[in-house]
C-alpha beads as a LAMMPS data file, in Angstrom:
LAMMPS data file: protein, C-alpha beads

187 atoms
186 bonds

1 atom types
1 bond types

-500.0 500.0 xlo xhi
-500.0 500.0 ylo yhi
-500.0 500.0 zlo zhi

Masses

1 110.0

Atoms # bond

1 1 1 319.798 -466.726 286.591
2 1 1 320.628 -463.254 284.937
3 1 1 317.494 -461.482 286.107
4 1 1 317.873 -463.135 289.888
5 1 1 321.541 -461.859 290.181
6 1 1 320.755 -458.426 288.513
7 1 1 317.512 -457.476 290.385
8 1 1 317.440 -455.960 293.957
9 1 1 315.521 -457.757 296.819
10 1 1 316.041 -461.472 295.337
11 1 1 312.836 -461.721 293.394
12 1 1 310.752 -464.841 293.015
13 1 1 310.662 -465.808 289.732
14 1 1 307.904 -468.538 288.459
15 1 1 307.765 -470.013 284.946
16 1 1 304.085 -470.386 284.305
17 1 1 303.669 -471.504 280.840
18 1 1 302.454 -469.490 277.657
19 1 1 300.148 -466.617 277.786
20 1 1 296.913 -467.405 275.884
21 1 1 296.760 -464.164 273.977
22 1 1 293.411 -462.996 273.139
23 1 1 292.190 -462.469 269.532
24 1 1 290.690 -459.513 267.774
25 1 1 286.999 -459.347 266.995
26 1 1 287.649 -462.109 264.235
27 1 1 286.745 -465.706 264.826
28 1 1 288.666 -468.779 263.936
29 1 1 286.971 -470.657 261.061
30 1 1 285.676 -474.015 261.600
31 1 1 288.662 -476.550 261.082
32 1 1 288.222 -479.851 259.924
33 1 1 289.532 -482.710 262.358
34 1 1 292.746 -483.549 260.621
35 1 1 293.799 -479.794 260.778
36 1 1 297.657 -479.164 261.284
37 1 1 298.672 -475.635 262.341
38 1 1 301.819 -474.273 260.489
39 1 1 303.667 -471.307 261.990
40 1 1 306.701 -469.899 259.738
41 1 1 308.918 -466.967 260.028
42 1 1 308.594 -464.414 257.449
43 1 1 311.850 -463.468 255.594
44 1 1 312.401 -459.635 255.517
45 1 1 313.878 -457.910 252.600
46 1 1 317.578 -458.027 252.796
47 1 1 318.052 -454.438 253.431
48 1 1 315.997 -454.620 256.570
49 1 1 318.493 -457.531 258.047
50 1 1 321.441 -455.350 257.163
51 1 1 320.036 -452.393 259.065
52 1 1 319.336 -454.489 261.880
53 1 1 322.761 -456.244 261.744
54 1 1 321.229 -459.542 261.645
55 1 1 322.583 -462.861 260.357
56 1 1 320.740 -463.553 257.000
57 1 1 321.662 -467.324 256.694
58 1 1 318.384 -468.965 257.858
59 1 1 315.220 -466.906 257.443
60 1 1 315.357 -466.481 253.820
61 1 1 312.564 -466.945 251.127
62 1 1 314.094 -470.296 250.035
63 1 1 313.838 -471.810 253.690
64 1 1 310.411 -470.490 254.059
65 1 1 309.310 -471.747 250.770
66 1 1 310.744 -475.148 251.580
67 1 1 309.062 -475.273 255.018
68 1 1 305.588 -474.525 253.523
69 1 1 305.876 -476.553 250.341
70 1 1 306.974 -479.623 252.246
71 1 1 304.286 -479.254 254.993
72 1 1 301.588 -478.898 252.496
73 1 1 302.422 -481.392 250.282
74 1 1 302.631 -484.216 253.282
75 1 1 299.454 -482.812 254.909
76 1 1 297.589 -482.728 251.712
77 1 1 298.944 -486.257 250.880
78 1 1 297.642 -487.624 254.359
79 1 1 294.142 -486.026 253.494
80 1 1 294.503 -483.505 256.225
81 1 1 294.223 -479.654 255.848
82 1 1 296.869 -476.969 256.721
83 1 1 296.137 -474.018 258.852
84 1 1 298.800 -471.470 257.911
85 1 1 299.279 -468.652 260.151
86 1 1 301.470 -465.920 259.542
87 1 1 302.828 -463.948 262.687
88 1 1 301.805 -460.631 260.956
89 1 1 300.360 -459.395 257.643
90 1 1 302.746 -459.311 254.895
91 1 1 304.118 -455.774 254.372
92 1 1 306.539 -453.518 252.574
93 1 1 309.400 -455.028 254.761
94 1 1 308.584 -458.581 253.753
95 1 1 310.685 -460.057 251.118
96 1 1 309.137 -460.014 247.485
97 1 1 309.931 -463.546 246.721
98 1 1 308.112 -464.713 250.011
99 1 1 305.027 -462.199 249.243
100 1 1 304.805 -463.710 245.708
101 1 1 305.118 -467.479 246.773
102 1 1 302.263 -466.921 249.439
103 1 1 300.309 -465.291 247.004
104 1 1 300.461 -468.315 244.712
105 1 1 299.050 -470.657 247.732
106 1 1 295.929 -468.577 248.075
107 1 1 294.011 -471.069 245.836
108 1 1 295.573 -474.306 247.072
109 1 1 293.089 -476.971 248.303
110 1 1 293.213 -477.929 251.790
111 1 1 295.098 -474.826 252.895
112 1 1 293.464 -472.379 255.146
113 1 1 295.103 -468.915 255.782
114 1 1 294.531 -467.795 259.366
115 1 1 294.252 -464.086 259.960
116 1 1 297.554 -462.967 261.887
117 1 1 295.056 -461.235 264.317
118 1 1 293.751 -464.577 265.646
119 1 1 295.808 -465.979 268.327
120 1 1 298.226 -468.806 267.848
121 1 1 296.794 -470.225 271.176
122 1 1 293.250 -470.768 269.995
123 1 1 294.629 -472.141 266.679
124 1 1 296.748 -474.490 268.403
125 1 1 293.795 -475.591 270.716
126 1 1 291.773 -476.480 267.760
127 1 1 294.551 -478.312 265.755
128 1 1 295.423 -481.876 265.658
129 1 1 299.194 -481.050 265.705
130 1 1 301.660 -478.017 265.154
131 1 1 304.424 -477.566 262.813
132 1 1 306.655 -474.657 263.612
133 1 1 309.813 -473.099 261.865
134 1 1 312.765 -473.125 264.415
135 1 1 312.682 -471.528 266.749
136 1 1 309.121 -469.837 267.116
137 1 1 307.312 -469.810 270.527
138 1 1 304.512 -471.608 269.233
139 1 1 306.492 -474.934 269.502
140 1 1 306.650 -474.862 273.241
141 1 1 303.235 -473.331 273.503
142 1 1 301.880 -476.635 271.530
143 1 1 303.699 -478.872 273.671
144 1 1 302.505 -477.119 277.038
145 1 1 299.112 -477.414 275.882
146 1 1 299.446 -481.330 275.142
147 1 1 299.528 -481.038 271.373
148 1 1 301.980 -483.067 269.178
149 1 1 304.484 -480.492 268.159
150 1 1 307.686 -480.526 265.979
151 1 1 310.142 -477.971 264.684
152 1 1 310.731 -478.559 260.813
153 1 1 314.029 -477.511 259.274
154 1 1 314.193 -478.202 255.455
155 1 1 317.612 -476.832 255.270
156 1 1 319.194 -479.403 257.590
157 1 1 321.320 -476.680 259.105
158 1 1 320.018 -476.819 262.744
159 1 1 321.294 -479.538 264.816
160 1 1 318.770 -482.017 266.198
161 1 1 320.045 -481.353 269.824
162 1 1 320.012 -477.434 269.663
163 1 1 318.817 -476.159 273.289
164 1 1 316.729 -473.628 271.573
165 1 1 314.383 -476.219 270.829
166 1 1 313.138 -476.697 274.491
167 1 1 313.157 -480.362 274.090
168 1 1 310.675 -480.253 270.891
169 1 1 311.893 -482.591 268.094
170 1 1 313.668 -481.100 265.112
171 1 1 312.737 -482.785 261.900
172 1 1 314.829 -482.112 259.015
173 1 1 313.511 -484.749 256.640
174 1 1 310.188 -484.698 254.466
175 1 1 309.718 -488.565 254.874
176 1 1 310.213 -488.274 258.692
177 1 1 307.735 -485.462 259.108
178 1 1 305.259 -487.508 257.012
179 1 1 305.795 -490.587 259.318
180 1 1 305.224 -488.299 262.471
181 1 1 302.085 -486.862 260.975
182 1 1 300.860 -490.267 259.744
183 1 1 301.146 -491.662 263.421
184 1 1 299.285 -488.774 264.721
185 1 1 296.574 -489.143 262.119
186 1 1 296.277 -492.815 262.489
187 1 1 295.422 -492.356 266.308

Bonds

1 1 1 2
2 1 2 3
3 1 3 4
4 1 4 5
5 1 5 6
6 1 6 7
7 1 7 8
8 1 8 9
9 1 9 10
10 1 10 11
11 1 11 12
12 1 12 13
13 1 13 14
14 1 14 15
15 1 15 16
16 1 16 17
17 1 17 18
18 1 18 19
19 1 19 20
20 1 20 21
21 1 21 22
22 1 22 23
23 1 23 24
24 1 24 25
25 1 25 26
26 1 26 27
27 1 27 28
28 1 28 29
29 1 29 30
30 1 30 31
31 1 31 32
32 1 32 33
33 1 33 34
34 1 34 35
35 1 35 36
36 1 36 37
37 1 37 38
38 1 38 39
39 1 39 40
40 1 40 41
41 1 41 42
42 1 42 43
43 1 43 44
44 1 44 45
45 1 45 46
46 1 46 47
47 1 47 48
48 1 48 49
49 1 49 50
50 1 50 51
51 1 51 52
52 1 52 53
53 1 53 54
54 1 54 55
55 1 55 56
56 1 56 57
57 1 57 58
58 1 58 59
59 1 59 60
60 1 60 61
61 1 61 62
62 1 62 63
63 1 63 64
64 1 64 65
65 1 65 66
66 1 66 67
67 1 67 68
68 1 68 69
69 1 69 70
70 1 70 71
71 1 71 72
72 1 72 73
73 1 73 74
74 1 74 75
75 1 75 76
76 1 76 77
77 1 77 78
78 1 78 79
79 1 79 80
80 1 80 81
81 1 81 82
82 1 82 83
83 1 83 84
84 1 84 85
85 1 85 86
86 1 86 87
87 1 87 88
88 1 88 89
89 1 89 90
90 1 90 91
91 1 91 92
92 1 92 93
93 1 93 94
94 1 94 95
95 1 95 96
96 1 96 97
97 1 97 98
98 1 98 99
99 1 99 100
100 1 100 101
101 1 101 102
102 1 102 103
103 1 103 104
104 1 104 105
105 1 105 106
106 1 106 107
107 1 107 108
108 1 108 109
109 1 109 110
110 1 110 111
111 1 111 112
112 1 112 113
113 1 113 114
114 1 114 115
115 1 115 116
116 1 116 117
117 1 117 118
118 1 118 119
119 1 119 120
120 1 120 121
121 1 121 122
122 1 122 123
123 1 123 124
124 1 124 125
125 1 125 126
126 1 126 127
127 1 127 128
128 1 128 129
129 1 129 130
130 1 130 131
131 1 131 132
132 1 132 133
133 1 133 134
134 1 134 135
135 1 135 136
136 1 136 137
137 1 137 138
138 1 138 139
139 1 139 140
140 1 140 141
141 1 141 142
142 1 142 143
143 1 143 144
144 1 144 145
145 1 145 146
146 1 146 147
147 1 147 148
148 1 148 149
149 1 149 150
150 1 150 151
151 1 151 152
152 1 152 153
153 1 153 154
154 1 154 155
155 1 155 156
156 1 156 157
157 1 157 158
158 1 158 159
159 1 159 160
160 1 160 161
161 1 161 162
162 1 162 163
163 1 163 164
164 1 164 165
165 1 165 166
166 1 166 167
167 1 167 168
168 1 168 169
169 1 169 170
170 1 170 171
171 1 171 172
172 1 172 173
173 1 173 174
174 1 174 175
175 1 175 176
176 1 176 177
177 1 177 178
178 1 178 179
179 1 179 180
180 1 180 181
181 1 181 182
182 1 182 183
183 1 183 184
184 1 184 185
185 1 185 186
186 1 186 187
């Protein structure tokens, strides 16, 4: 509405769905049948939040750790594989606690790290289901592609009817997340 009212000549605007970004020269590794794609939001060092005047309450290491730990534990218990794709490489602006946590995950069984240069679209396409941290674009992208998709909020801070969810279910209980995935794996 804002764009229509602000632009001259009354432009026609169409919502077309997600853009299937292309990859770099890297190939997505072969994924087992019961693969769940996981998309988080990397917490930055606190100084960068302050510099950007950004609220620091949600995207902190503790939230990311709970999000990843719970998701991994559940997928592993259900004998699936978690394909974890970070949005970008961990850098000097990433929170050190998050960097150390992710480093420890590298040797876990049934956990595949997907290079950030590989398109989320391709990973979603080849996964059985998608778990996203609220409110990443991968949730609506998966829904558009017909893949089971949820937002998982381990903090229970986000309201289940938050309009930013675009109609994608928000799960805030690990047991509910497990039942959701079990229903998908059992199909």
